[in-house]
C-alpha positions as CSV (number, residue, x, y, z in Angstrom):
1,M,62.2,58.4,37.7
2,S,64.6,57.0,35.5
3,Q,64.4,53.5,34.6
4,D,66.2,50.2,32.9
5,T,65.0,48.6,30.6
6,R,65.5,44.8,31.6
7,G,63.9,43.0,28.2
8,P,61.3,44.5,25.6
9,G,58.8,45.9,27.9
10,S,59.3,44.9,30.5
11,P,60.8,48.4,32.3
12,H,62.6,48.4,35.8
13,D,62.1,51.6,37.9
14,I,65.6,52.6,40.1
15,S,63.5,53.3,42.7
16,D,62.6,49.5,43.6
17,D,66.3,49.1,44.4
18,V,66.8,52.1,47.0
19,K,63.6,51.8,48.5
20,V,64.8,47.8,48.5
21,L,68.1,49.2,50.2
22,H,66.2,51.8,52.8
23,S,64.7,48.8,54.1
24,M,67.7,47.4,54.9
25,G,69.3,51.0,56.7
26,Y,71.3,52.3,53.7
27,A,71.3,55.5,51.9
28,Q,71.5,55.2,48.7
29,E,75.3,57.7,48.1
30,L,76.4,55.3,45.5
31,L,75.5,56.0,42.3
32,R,73.2,53.1,40.7
33,R,74.1,52.6,36.7
34,M,75.4,49.8,36.7
35,S,74.1,47.6,34.0
36,G,73.5,43.6,34.0
37,F,76.2,42.9,31.7
38,S,78.2,45.6,33.8
39,N,77.3,43.7,36.8
40,F,78.9,40.3,35.1
41,A,82.2,42.0,33.7
42,I,83.2,43.5,36.7
43,S,83.7,39.8,38.1
44,F,84.5,38.1,34.8
45,S,87.5,40.8,34.7
46,I,88.8,40.3,37.8
47,I,88.4,36.3,37.4
48,C,89.7,36.9,34.6
49,I,91.3,34.0,32.5
50,L,94.0,35.5,31.7
51,A,95.3,36.1,34.6
52,G,95.8,33.2,37.0
53,G,95.2,31.1,34.2
54,I,98.1,32.2,32.4
55,T,100.2,33.3,35.9
56,S,99.6,30.5,37.7
57,F,99.4,28.0,35.6
58,Q,102.6,25.8,37.0
59,L,100.8,25.4,40.0
60,A,99.0,22.7,38.0
61,F,101.3,21.7,35.0
62,S,104.3,21.4,37.4
63,S,102.2,18.7,40.4
64,V,100.3,15.9,37.6
65,G,101.1,17.2,34.6
66,G,98.8,17.2,31.8
67,A,96.8,15.5,33.9
68,G,96.1,18.8,36.4
69,I,94.5,20.9,33.3
70,G,92.5,18.7,32.1
71,I,90.6,16.6,35.4
72,G,91.5,19.6,37.5
73,W,90.3,22.5,36.2
74,P,87.1,21.5,36.0
75,V,86.5,20.2,39.2
76,G,88.3,23.3,40.7
77,C,85.5,25.1,38.8
78,L,82.4,22.9,39.3
79,F,83.6,23.6,43.5
80,A,83.3,27.5,42.5
81,L,80.0,27.3,40.9
82,I,78.9,25.1,43.8
83,V,80.1,27.8,46.0
84,A,78.5,31.1,43.1
85,A,75.3,29.6,43.6
86,A,75.2,29.8,47.3
87,M,76.7,32.7,47.6
88,A,73.7,33.9,44.6
89,Q,70.9,33.2,46.5
90,I,72.3,35.2,49.8
91,A,73.3,38.5,47.8
92,S,69.8,38.1,46.1
93,A,67.8,38.9,49.1
94,Y,70.5,41.4,50.9
95,P,71.6,43.3,47.5
96,T,74.1,45.9,49.6
97,A,77.8,46.7,49.1
98,G,78.9,45.2,52.3
99,G,77.7,41.8,50.2
100,L,79.5,38.6,52.9
101,Y,80.2,41.5,55.6
102,H,76.3,42.0,55.3
103,W,75.0,38.6,54.7
104,G,77.4,37.1,57.7
105,S,76.1,39.4,60.3
106,I,72.0,39.2,59.3
107,L,72.5,35.3,59.9
108,G,75.7,34.5,61.3
109,G,75.0,37.5,64.3
110,R,77.5,40.5,64.2
111,F,81.3,39.0,65.3
112,W,80.4,35.9,63.0
113,G,79.6,39.3,60.1
114,W,82.6,41.0,61.4
115,A,85.1,38.2,60.9
116,T,84.0,37.6,57.5
117,A,84.7,41.0,56.7
118,W,88.2,40.9,57.6
119,F,88.9,37.8,55.9
120,N,86.8,38.8,53.2
121,L,88.9,42.6,53.6
122,L,91.9,40.8,53.2
123,G,91.6,37.9,50.4
124,L,90.2,41.7,48.0
125,L,93.8,43.2,49.0
126,F,95.4,39.5,48.4
127,V,93.6,39.7,44.9
128,V,94.9,43.6,43.4
129,A,98.3,42.9,44.7
130,S,98.6,39.7,42.9
131,V,97.2,40.2,39.7
132,N,99.5,43.6,39.7
133,V,102.5,41.2,40.7
134,G,101.8,38.8,37.5
135,T,100.7,42.5,35.8
136,Y,104.6,43.5,36.3
137,V,106.0,40.4,35.6
138,L,104.1,39.8,32.5
139,F,104.6,43.2,31.2
140,V,108.4,42.7,32.5
141,N,109.1,39.4,31.0
142,G,106.6,39.3,27.7
143,L,107.2,43.3,26.1
144,G,110.1,44.2,28.8
145,P,113.0,43.7,25.6
146,L,110.8,45.3,23.0
147,F,111.6,48.4,25.3
148,G,115.2,47.4,26.1
149,I,114.3,46.0,29.1
150,D,116.1,43.4,30.3
151,P,114.3,41.6,32.9
152,A,117.6,39.7,34.7
153,S,118.4,43.1,35.7
154,L,115.5,44.3,37.4
155,T,115.0,44.2,41.0
156,I,112.8,44.3,43.8
157,T,113.2,48.5,44.1
158,H,112.2,47.9,40.2
159,Q,109.1,46.2,41.2
160,V,107.7,48.1,43.9
161,I,108.1,51.2,42.0
162,G,106.3,49.6,39.2
163,I,103.5,48.3,40.9
164,S,102.8,51.1,42.9
165,L,102.6,52.5,38.9
166,I,100.2,50.2,38.6
167,T,98.1,50.5,40.9
168,L,98.2,54.7,41.5
169,T,96.0,54.7,37.5
170,Q,93.8,52.3,38.5
171,A,93.2,54.3,41.8
172,L,92.2,57.6,39.7
173,F,89.8,55.4,37.1
174,N,88.0,54.2,40.4
175,H,88.3,58.1,42.2
176,L,86.7,59.1,38.8
177,G,83.6,57.6,38.6
178,I,81.7,54.2,37.8
179,R,80.6,54.9,34.9
180,A,84.5,55.5,34.0
181,T,85.8,52.4,36.0
182,T,82.2,50.5,33.9
183,L,83.6,51.4,30.7
184,L,86.9,49.7,31.4
185,T,85.8,46.4,33.1
186,D,82.7,46.1,30.0
187,F,86.0,46.3,27.7
188,S,87.8,43.8,29.9
189,G,84.9,41.6,29.2
190,Y,85.3,41.7,25.6
191,L,88.9,42.3,25.8
192,I,89.0,38.6,27.9
193,F,86.8,37.1,25.0
194,A,88.6,37.7,21.6
195,V,92.4,37.3,23.2
196,A,91.4,34.2,24.9
197,I,90.0,33.3,21.7
198,I,92.6,34.2,19.2
199,L,95.3,33.0,21.8
200,T,93.4,28.8,21.8
201,I,93.4,29.1,18.1
202,A,97.0,30.2,17.7
203,M,98.1,27.6,20.1
204,V,96.7,25.2,18.1
205,A,97.7,25.9,14.6
206,F,100.8,27.0,15.5
207,A,102.0,23.9,17.8
208,A,105.0,22.1,17.2
209,G,103.6,18.5,16.5
210,P,100.6,16.5,16.2
211,I,97.8,17.4,18.7
212,D,97.8,14.5,21.2
213,L,94.1,14.5,23.4
214,G,95.7,12.2,25.9
215,R,98.1,14.2,27.4
216,L,95.0,16.0,29.4
217,F,94.1,12.8,31.0
218,T,98.0,11.6,31.4
219,F,99.4,11.6,35.3
220,V,103.2,12.6,35.7
221,N,104.7,13.5,39.1
222,N,106.1,16.5,38.3
223,T,106.8,17.7,41.8
224,G,109.9,18.7,42.9
225,D,112.8,18.9,40.2
226,P,110.9,18.1,37.4
227,G,108.0,20.1,37.8
228,G,111.2,23.3,38.4
229,G,110.1,22.8,42.0
230,V,107.3,24.8,41.8
231,I,105.9,21.7,44.5
232,P,107.8,19.5,46.9
233,E,108.0,16.4,46.2
234,A,104.5,14.7,46.8
235,R,104.3,13.5,50.1
236,G,102.5,10.5,50.1
237,S,100.7,9.9,46.7
238,I,100.2,11.6,43.8
239,F,96.6,12.6,44.5
240,V,98.2,15.0,47.3
241,A,100.0,16.9,44.1
242,F,96.1,16.2,42.0
243,L,95.1,18.6,45.0
244,L,98.0,21.2,45.6
245,G,97.3,21.4,41.5
246,L,93.5,22.8,42.3
247,L,95.0,25.6,44.0
248,L,95.1,26.8,39.4
249,P,92.1,27.1,39.0
250,V,90.6,28.1,42.3
251,Y,92.5,31.3,42.5
252,T,91.6,31.9,39.2
253,V,87.6,31.6,39.4
254,T,87.5,33.4,42.3
255,G,86.5,37.6,42.9
256,F,83.4,36.3,41.6
257,D,82.2,38.8,44.9
258,A,82.6,41.7,43.2
259,S,79.0,41.6,41.6
260,A,78.0,41.3,45.6
261,H,80.3,44.5,46.4
262,T,78.7,46.4,43.1
263,S,75.1,45.3,43.9
264,E,74.6,49.5,45.4
265,E,75.5,50.8,42.1
266,T,73.9,48.1,39.8
267,V,70.6,48.0,38.5
268,N,67.5,45.2,39.5
269,A,70.3,43.8,42.0
270,A,68.4,41.8,42.8
271,R,68.1,39.9,39.9
272,N,71.5,40.9,37.8
273,V,74.0,40.7,40.8
274,P,72.9,36.5,41.2
275,R,72.9,36.5,37.5
276,G,76.7,37.9,37.6
277,M,77.9,35.7,39.9
278,L,77.1,32.3,38.2
279,Q,77.6,33.8,34.8
280,S,81.0,35.2,34.8
281,V,81.9,31.4,36.7
282,I,80.3,29.5,33.7
283,W,81.8,31.6,31.2
284,S,85.5,31.7,32.6
285,G,85.1,27.7,33.5
286,I,84.2,27.7,29.8
287,F,86.9,29.3,28.1
288,G,89.6,29.1,30.6
289,Y,89.1,25.2,30.0
290,V,89.9,25.7,26.2
291,M,92.7,28.5,26.9
292,I,95.1,26.2,29.0
293,C,93.7,23.1,27.3
294,S,95.5,24.6,24.2
295,F,98.7,25.5,26.2
296,V,99.0,21.6,27.0
297,L,98.7,20.4,23.8
298,A,100.8,23.2,21.7
299,M,104.2,21.8,23.9
300,P,106.3,20.5,21.2
301,D,108.3,18.4,25.0
302,P,106.1,18.2,28.3
303,T,108.5,17.1,29.9
304,A,110.7,20.1,28.9
305,G,107.9,22.6,29.5
306,A,107.0,21.2,33.1
307,A,111.5,21.8,33.7
308,Q,110.5,25.7,33.3
309,G,108.6,26.5,36.5
310,G,107.1,29.2,35.9
311,N,108.6,30.3,33.2
312,V,106.5,28.0,31.1
313,F,104.4,29.8,30.0
314,Y,106.7,32.3,28.6
315,W,108.8,29.6,27.2
316,L,105.5,27.8,25.5
317,M,104.9,31.6,23.3
318,D,109.3,31.5,22.9
319,G,108.9,28.3,21.0
320,V,105.6,28.6,19.5
321,M,104.4,31.8,18.1
322,P,105.3,33.8,15.5
323,G,107.0,37.0,17.1
324,W,104.4,39.4,15.4
325,L,101.5,37.6,17.5
326,K,102.9,37.0,20.1
327,T,103.9,41.2,21.1
328,L,100.1,41.3,20.1
329,L,98.8,38.5,22.3
330,F,101.2,40.1,25.1
331,I,99.3,43.1,24.7
332,G,96.0,41.9,25.2
333,I,97.1,39.9,28.5
334,V,99.2,42.6,30.4
335,L,96.0,45.1,29.6
336,A,93.5,42.7,30.4
337,N,95.9,41.7,34.4
338,Y,95.7,44.8,34.8
339,L,92.0,45.6,34.2
340,C,92.2,42.8,35.8
341,A,93.5,45.1,39.0
342,L,91.8,47.9,38.5
343,A,88.2,45.8,39.2
344,G,89.6,44.1,41.9
345,L,89.9,47.4,43.4
346,T,86.4,48.6,43.2
347,S,85.5,45.3,44.3
348,T,88.0,45.8,47.6
349,S,87.4,49.7,48.2
350,R,83.2,48.6,48.2
351,M,84.2,46.7,50.9
352,T,86.3,49.2,53.1
353,F,83.3,51.5,52.4
354,A,80.0,49.3,53.3
355,F,81.9,47.7,56.5
356,A,83.0,51.8,57.7
357,R,79.9,52.3,57.1
358,D,78.4,50.3,59.8
359,G,81.9,51.4,62.1
360,G,83.6,48.0,61.0
361,L,87.5,49.8,60.2
362,P,89.4,52.5,62.2
363,F,89.2,56.0,60.6
364,S,85.1,54.4,60.0
365,D,84.1,58.5,59.2
366,A,86.9,59.0,56.3
367,L,87.0,55.5,54.8
368,R,82.9,55.6,54.5
369,S,82.9,59.2,53.0
370,V,81.7,59.9,49.4
371,S,82.8,62.4,46.9
372,P,79.9,64.5,46.1
373,K,80.9,64.7,42.5
374,Y,82.4,62.0,41.5
375,R,79.8,59.1,44.0
376,T,82.5,57.5,45.1
377,P,84.2,56.2,48.0
378,A,87.6,57.9,47.5
379,V,89.2,58.1,50.3
380,A,88.4,53.9,50.9
381,I,89.7,53.6,47.4
382,W,93.3,55.6,47.8
383,T,93.6,54.1,51.4
384,T,92.7,50.1,50.0
385,A,95.5,51.6,46.8
386,V,97.4,52.0,49.1
387,L,97.6,49.3,51.7
388,S,98.0,46.6,48.1
389,V,101.3,47.7,47.2
390,L,102.6,47.8,50.7
391,V,101.5,44.0,51.3
392,T,103.6,43.0,47.6
393,L,106.9,44.0,50.0
394,Y,106.9,40.7,50.3
395,T,109.4,39.2,47.6
396,P,108.0,35.8,46.6
397,A,105.3,37.6,46.9
398,F,102.6,36.0,44.5
399,A,102.9,32.5,45.4
400,T,102.2,33.1,48.6
401,L,99.2,36.3,48.0
402,A,97.5,34.0,45.1
403,T,97.2,31.2,47.6
404,A,96.1,33.7,50.7
405,C,94.2,35.2,48.1
406,A,91.8,32.3,47.7
407,V,92.0,30.6,50.8
408,F,91.0,34.1,52.8
409,L,88.7,34.4,49.7
410,Y,86.7,30.8,49.8
411,I,86.6,31.2,53.4
412,S,84.6,34.4,54.1
413,Y,82.5,33.0,51.2
414,A,82.2,30.1,53.0
415,M,81.2,31.9,56.4
416,P,77.7,33.0,55.2
417,I,76.8,30.4,53.8
418,G,77.6,28.3,56.6
419,A,74.8,30.7,58.5
420,G,73.2,30.3,56.3
421,I,72.9,26.8,56.4
422,L,71.5,27.6,60.2
423,A,69.1,30.7,59.7
424,H,67.1,28.5,56.5
425,G,63.6,28.7,57.1
426,K,64.2,29.3,60.7
427,T,65.5,33.2,60.9
428,W,65.9,33.8,57.3
429,T,62.0,33.7,55.5
430,S,62.9,36.4,53.4
431,F,64.4,35.8,50.6
432,G,64.8,37.0,46.5
433,P,63.7,36.4,43.0
434,F,67.1,33.8,42.7
435,S,66.1,30.8,45.3
436,L,67.5,27.9,45.0
437,G,64.5,26.6,46.8
438,G,65.2,23.0,48.7
439,A,68.5,22.5,47.0
440,F,70.1,25.4,48.9
441,K,71.3,23.3,52.0
442,P,73.0,20.7,49.8
443,V,75.0,23.4,47.9
444,A,75.6,25.1,50.5
445,A,77.1,22.2,52.6
446,L,79.3,21.1,50.0
447,A,80.7,24.9,49.4
448,V,81.5,25.0,52.9
449,I,82.6,21.4,52.7
450,G,84.5,22.3,49.9
451,T,86.6,24.8,51.6
452,V,87.5,22.6,54.5
453,I,89.5,20.9,52.0
454,L,91.2,23.7,50.1
455,F,92.7,25.9,53.0
456,W,94.2,22.1,53.8
457,I,95.0,22.9,50.7
458,G,96.6,26.4,50.6
459,I,99.3,25.5,53.6
460,Q,100.9,22.4,52.6
461,P,104.3,23.1,51.3
462,P,105.3,25.6,50.3
463,N,102.6,27.9,51.0
464,D,102.8,27.0,54.4
465,K,103.6,30.8,55.4
466,V,99.6,30.6,54.9
467,L,99.3,28.4,57.3
468,I,100.9,31.4,59.7
469,I,98.9,34.0,58.6
470,T,96.2,32.6,59.6
471,V,96.6,31.7,62.6
472,A,98.0,35.0,63.0
473,M,94.6,36.6,62.0
474,V,92.6,34.8,64.1
475,V,94.8,35.5,67.2
476,V,94.6,39.2,66.5
477,L,90.9,39.0,65.6
478,G,90.2,37.1,68.6
479,F,91.8,40.1,70.6
480,F,90.4,42.9,69.2
481,W,86.8,41.3,69.4
482,F,86.6,40.1,73.1
483,V,88.6,43.6,74.1
484,L,87.0,45.8,72.1
485,E,84.8,45.5,69.4
486,N,82.4,43.7,71.0
487,R,81.0,46.1,73.0
488,R,81.6,49.3,70.1
489,F,80.3,47.2,67.2
490,Q,77.3,47.2,66.6
491,G,76.6,45.7,62.7
492,P,74.3,46.5,59.8
493,P,71.2,47.9,61.0
494,I,67.9,46.0,62.1
495,G,64.9,46.1,63.7
496,E,64.3,49.5,65.1
497,A,67.4,50.6,64.1
498,I,66.1,50.7,60.2
499,R,63.3,53.3,61.4
500,R,66.0,55.2,63.1
501,R,67.8,55.7,60.6
502,Q,65.2,57.4,57.6
503,A,66.2,60.5,58.9
504,E,70.3,59.9,58.4
505,I,69.9,57.5,55.1
506,A,67.7,61.5,53.9
507,A,70.5,63.4,54.7
508,A,73.1,61.4,53.7
509,E,71.1,61.5,50.2
510,Q,70.9,65.3,50.1
511,A,74.3,65.2,50.4
512,V,75.5,63.5,47.0
513,G,72.2,65.2,44.9
514,E,68.6,64.5,45.3
515,E,68.1,61.9,43.1
516,A,70.6,59.4,44.8
517,G,70.1,56.5,42.8
518,A,69.1,57.4,39.4
519,A,70.3,57.7,36.3
520,P,70.0,59.4,33.2
521,V,67.4,57.6,30.7
522,G,69.8,55.7,28.3
523,E,72.2,56.2,30.2
524,V,72.6,52.6,31.9
525,G,71.6,50.3,29.1
526,K,69.9,47.1,29.4
527,A,69.7,45.2,32.9
């Protein structure tokens, strides 16, 4: 059996991962070849500080000015880290592709897991959709003029065509196998670090005036016209505006559940998955903070910058950067955003595959199928690609999609975490190698409380449509659960069902190859 090396003299046998998967009632159908770095890189790529940190920078700066960055970013990232820490303990105990769906079902019951799956699936679709909208906008505004494209002349039809072409290529890379995806997301990890560092240094080096660190801690009410109309007039106090600005870090630092969704493709998943989630949040928080602080410090005039609204980053690049450097940076930024959505599509398709594997979706037999040649959930990949394009047809796509993405994903994170608080030490007594010990319950409680606050923030104007979407979703889910799914949906296998599945597991693995979990020696790298 092939092995992966975790460190000098410390080999890890992939068959151990397969045995853990078998013990949860699932076959090793996907190709397990992702190293620890690759697992980190896919979450780091989805978080992508060059995506949310740039395309939603105005959400914080148009709320309370520099303080929305200097104070708001660390607050939002601390919340994300608390959520990731609680999720990491659960991921270590249950390293499956279903991730949150599986955790919710085991810890909270069939309905809880089923509802978690739908929130997570829609949140992931919104990730891919919003980032691809951002990729299109960044390309059109940052690089379009080089190709003779006038951004002002483009219509919603151009946007739909552009996003469709972008998504088509991302689905193709995903279809061709985890090797291709891993190479691209590994590269993306290095690219994000490099571009963020160069962008930060360039902002400071070419700043129009002296560096004033005080800007980062100064509250300025930029709601309404002073902030280009991004956020309506603050209702009640500047504190409300500050809370609205937290959507910048919370939207940016999300999607780290990708590490969990690729558990069945990761070597030594019980250790590498929680590590990948935590490290992706920590490094994104640190590098993202330094980068977006440099935007504030480099502004010739913060008041004029705030008035640009959603165009503030392009205004800043035009006013600060030399032309040649601006072009090179935009190339790196657009590519990083493209790879961010590509990684998001990987995560979404694995969630779809896992949920369908347990019969949770319409056309589950097709959606759970795995390509014998490429060992990828091909139907799930193309289905989620098409759906992600369809949700961008709503014209003011980015603002609504970004907010709905953050709200839905964090709700799906909080649901298994909340169930874990009640199950911890009772029905949940078997833990993985990563554990918070006695700190789990208070950390998990903070994660749930923070998610409730985030939901309140996410439904405030101009994002009040998110409340309509959420209420409609809850009503539809409730209807289908009580009318149909309550009797039909069985959830993930437990107890005797796991033992009955062993023959099916063997058949499924035989269909995709004798050594379903094996990877050639030396291919995986260090976990």
